[in-house]
N, C-alpha and C positions, 0 to 999 in steps of 0.2 A: 504494499499500500504506499502511496505517496503522501508524505506528511509535509507540513510547513517547514520552511528552512529555519536553521538555528538563528537566534537573535544575534545582533551585533555584539552584545555583551558576552554571550556564550562563545562566539568566534574569537573574541579578544582574550578571554581568560582561560579557555580550555584547549590543551593540545589537540591537534586535528584528529588523530586516530582515535583518541579517547572520546572526543566530541561526536565523531561519526557514530560511535556505538551508543553512547548514553542518550543522544538525541533521538535516535530511532527506537531504542529500547523503552524510553519513557512513554512514547506514544503507543507502542505495542502493548506494554503492561497495562496502560490505561484502558486500552480497548478490551483486553482479556478480562480485566476487572469489571468493566461495564457489562460484558456478556454474562459474566458469572453472577453479578448482582441481578441481572434480568432473570436468569434461571432461578435464583434463590427467591426472588419476589413472586414469580409466577407459581412455582411448584412447591415451595416449602412453607407458605403461609398457612395459618390455621384453617384446615378444611379445604384448602385450595385443590389438592390432588383429587379429592372426591368430587369437587365441583367440576373439574376439568373432565373427569371420566364420565360424568353425567352429560356434559355438553358434547364431547366427542372423544371417546377414550382413545381410539386409534389415531385420530388426527393429532391430538396433543402429545401422544407418545412419539410420533414421528418428529414433531417439532422439538420435543425434549431430546431425542436421540441426536438430531442434527446439531443442536446447540452444544450438547455435551461433547460430541465428537469434534466439533470445530474448536472448542476450548482446549481439548487434549492435544489436538494437532498444533495449535498455536503455541502452547507451552513447550511441546516437544521441539518445534522449530527454534524457539528462543533459547533452548539449551543444547542445540546441536553443536558439533565440533566447529572450531574456528574456520576449518577448511574441509570441503568435501571434494576429493580429487583435486582439480586445479581451481575450483571455485571457492572464493572467500564468502563467509557468511557473517551477517550481523547478529551475533548471539552473545550471551553472557560469557561464554568461553572465550570468544574473540575479545570482549572487553577486558577480561582477566589478563589475556596475553598483552593487550595494549598497555595496561597499567604496569605489568612487569617490564615491558620494553622501555617505558617512560623512566623507570628507575627511582621513583620517589618512595622511600621506605614507609612513610606514614600512609600514603595512598595504598600501598601494597597491603599493609596491615588491615585496612578497612575494606579490602576488595578480594584478595586472593582466597583466603580461607572461607569468607562468606559465600563466594561463588561455589567453592567445593561443597559447602553445606547445602546450597541451593540444588546442585546436581544430585546430591544424595536424596533430597526431598522428593524429587520428581521421577524417581526410578520407575514407579508404578505407571505414570503417564507415558514415559518413553517406551516401556515394555508393551503397553497396550497399543501405542501407535505402531510399533514395529511388527507386532505379532498378530494384531487384529485389524487395524485400520489400513496400514500400508500393504500388508500381505495377509493371506489366509493361511495361518499356521495349521498344518495338516493335523497334528496331534490334538490341538485345542478344538479344531472344527469337528473332529470325529469323536471327541469326548475321551481320548486316552491321555490327556494332560489336563491339569487344573485350569478351569476357566479364569482368565485374568479379570481383575476389577480395579477401578480407581476409586479411592475413598475421597469423599468431599473434603476432608480435612487436609489432604495433600494439596488440593488446589488453593484453599485458603492460605496454607503455609507458603506456597510458592509466591502468592501475591504479596504477603507480608514481607518475605525475605527480599524479593525483587525490588519492591518499593524502597526498602531500607538501603540496599546497595546503591541504587541510583541517587537517593536523597543524600546519602553520606558523601558521595563523589561530588555532587553539586555544592554541598556545604563546604567541602574541602577547597573548591575553587571560588568560594564566596559568591555563589549564585543563589537567587531566591528559591524558596521551596517550590516544588512542583505539586500542584493539586491533582492527585490521581483520581479522586472521586468527583471532581467538579467539571471535568472537561467534556465528557460525553454523557448526555441524559439517558439514563437507563431505567427510568421509573416505569414499572409495569403495573402499578396499582390500578390504572384505568382499565386495563384488560380484564382483571379480575372483577372489578366493580361492574363493568358492562355485562359480564357473564352472570353475575349474581342478579343484576337487574332483569336480565332476560329470563332467568329461571323464575324469578318472582312473578314476572308478567305471565309466563306460561301457566304457573299455578293459579293465578287469578283467572285466566281464561278458562281453565278447567272448572274452577269453582263457579264461574259465571254460567257455564253450560249446565252444571249439576243443579244450581239454584235458580236457573232461568233469570239471571240478572240482566238488565238492559245494558246496551252499549254505553249509555250515558252514565249509569251507576258504576259500571266497570271503570270508566275513565276517572270518575270521582274517587273511587278507591285507589286506583293506580297513582294518581297525581295528588291525592289528598286535597281535592277541591271541595270546598264547602258548597252545599246546595243553595241555590238562590232563594 
């Protein structure tokens, strides 16, 4: 994805190879976090999953699977090796190497080991990408190997750690904090509210048929309109 160019302040203060990485990574992590918040708001609210199943069980399962798989793929790409064959990648491993090449001991202390911990955190995501999403692992597909799964906590931990790494580097170069949660609007409450309202309307219509309620009285109940 193409993101806005770095600010003049970022270009002035941060070495180019490090800036190339943290500028792209901050936007990528923001986008992953927005998708994950969307998933959490839609599917994990009180009673939401039951509501979605009543509305369209298969349809919302497909949407859920696509969002989850996209999130796992994004996290896996962000933690890929710095190079794949002759191709260079913008990843946290590449950022780690750029910091080592820069030679600042303080910067290395706040980056090298935290990136190693980040990679250890997302082993489940990467295994799932490699053996389920990118390829059809024969043993897993035929049931002769344990089915892989990614725990929710792993993705939350990735987001927390990735944000800390980027924030610490920005602070090291005296840059303003990056607002990871404020850049992309991922408020999904309207989707759930609309579904609840639709369900209430359907129940009212059913009641109207049973009780032989007029269309005018139905509208009155639905919109809480006082009779003239």
